[in-house]
C-alpha positions, 0 to 999 in steps of 0.5 A: 514254474506255474503260470497262473491266469492273471485277473486281466486274462480272466476278465476277457474270458467271461464264461456265460454258462447259460448263453447256449454257446459251448464252453470251448467256443467261449474260451477260444473266442476270448483268447483269439480276441485278446491276441488280435487286440494286442492284449496278449502279445507274440511270444507271451506265455499263456497259462497251462490248460490245467491251470486255466481250467481251475481258474475258470472253474470248468473241466479241462476238456473245453480248455484243451479243445480251445487250445487245440483249435488255436494251435491248429490255426496258428495263434498259439504255439507249443514249446517242448518242456516250456509251455504254450505261447502266443505265436510269433507269426500271427495268421493272415486273418489277423490283418483284418481291422478289429471290430469296435474301433480298435487300431489295426493289429500288427502285420503277420510276422511282426513281433510286438512287445510291451512298450518300453520307454526309450532310454535317455541317450547321453552317450554313457559308454562312449569315449570321453564320458566324464566320471565313468569308471573302468567298468571292464575292470570291476571284480564282477565275480567277487561282487556277484558272489557277495550279492547272491549270498546276501540275497539267499539269506535275506531275512525278514528284518532286512526285507522290512523298513530300514534305518533312514541313516543306513545299515549300521554295519555299512556306516561303520565300514564307511567310517573306518575307510574314511578315517584310514584312507581320507583322514576324515575324523568321524564315527559311524554315528555321523555317517548318513547313507544316501543314493549318491552325491547328488542326493547328498547335496539335495539333503544339504540344501534342504537342511541348511538353505532356504529362500533368500539364503546365499551359497558360494560355489566355485566358478566354474563348478559342477552343474549338478551341484548348481541344480541341487543346491538351488532347489530350495530357492537359495541364491548361488554366488559364483566365486572364481577358481584359480590355479590354487583352487577357490579365490579366498579373497573373493569369498571373504569379500561377499560378507556375512550374508553367505550361509555356506560354500560348496567346494571340491578341495582335493580335486576341483571340478572341472579344472582339477586344482587342489587347495594347499594346507594353508589355504584349507586352513584359511577356508576353515577360518572363513567358515568359523568367522562367518558362522558359515557351512562348508560342503566338501565334495570329495570328488575323485580324490582317490586317484592322484598321479603326481603325489599321494592322495590329499587328506580331506578338509573335514579332517582339519575342521576343529569347529564342526563347520564341514559336511563331508560328501562322498560316493561309491559311483566313481570308484565302483560303478554308478548304478550302485547308487550309494553315497554318504554324508559325514555330518557334525554331531551337533547337526545330526538331528536335523539331517537324520529327520530330513533324510527320513523325509527324503525317501525313508531309507536306501535299499538294503541288499546292496548296503549289505553287499557293500559292507562286506566288500569293504570289510573283507578288503576287496574295496581297498584291493580294487582301489590299489589295482585301479590306480595303475589302470587309470595311470596307463589310461591317462597316459594313453589319453595325453599321448593321443592328445599330444600326437593328434590335437596339440595344435588345436587344444591345450591340456590344462590339468591332468593331475588327478581324477578320471578326466583331463581338462583342456582349453580350446582357442579363443572363438571356438565354441565348445558346445558346437565341438561337443555336438560334432563329436557326438556325431562321431559317437564321442561324448565330451563335456563342454567346459563353458556349461560349468559357469554360472556367470557370463564370462566363460572359457571354452574347453573340453572335459575328456574322461578316460577312466572307462575306456581302454588305451586303444579306444582312447588312441582312436578317440583322440585321432577322431577328436583331432579330425573334428577340431581341424574341421571346425571353421 
């Protein structure tokens, strides 16, 4: 690969032809100063002598002379077959303070790289992390082969601006999957591709909600939804959740001022309840009577361990009051960043316009890859295989909790999804427990943080999807030790 001289490098190598200083000395001084000032970092590759000579419009001889001197003094080092690099161990005179008020250069032997902002530390790969799928079981070879194939034949049309609604081939594949697997009534023309469920909720808020509007949310509920739905100034009204899901009587008692309700009917987040068919029909009737919207987040609906997966609420909607929200983050991998909405045809124009204003369109390469992954049956096979994997991991977590934690917490619901909801005894601060677990490199979620109102239950949400049976066995043992140490 040809390494060219960057404009910044040329800027620090000004060649003054009438200065009286030899050209090789000017090049030497400029490169040495750039190294001492940290503009060229240890391990950084420098242009080949022939390339730099062309860029500086000088013969190659003075460049060769400057490089030879810098190599001799230890500022540069050559690697056979690779090129010339700034030395990893700078010479002793680099310890001098650099003239002109610059900071002291790095000590000899100390590697300095371009500063990388620290990653947000949320324990993303530690046991009990909620919503993390089994990344170790993902079909990497199949997926990488599909991505590589599409990358190689990436044509100009796909490199240009894309359809804000998403690639047609992906929208058609999503619609087909939803019709067969989730009983969603939709066509490709109703599917809107976004970067995940969080983006979908932001889009719903932009289209349906505004300052002074009220939206009912489950209590407890998903904190991410609280944040997304409140971005337009809408008032969030908590509605209690019981063993059968959202309290429909409490919802109806709010009156006609409620413009929408956000619900997770197939697997309520965080408590795990599901709405029965009669209650779903009653919820749809509420939306019809109140002329309100239902935002159905089909959270973790693919994995149920006590019955077959439940069909979507949207599939029962006869009046176009449901906006259906889904994502591939938890069934494939979070970094994929592809989710979707299914929008009633009468509202398509408003949603499509808002989608374009949001960020124009989603990246095309992964859309192409995902469309093939769905269309060739890889996705359906992956889901079938993962149901067995998650069943074993769920059992490992429940066995570990029974053995190590039965006297300190109770399992509330483990019927579906990738986490187990548990309850702590009265008086135990779940936020404090989460903090103690973090010191042991475990990442649970505090149930109390899912509430909007003052009345809060104390508990832990324990993810199991992304961790092996042995990891979960060890993690539950540590959890029991931590809980017994809580005053």
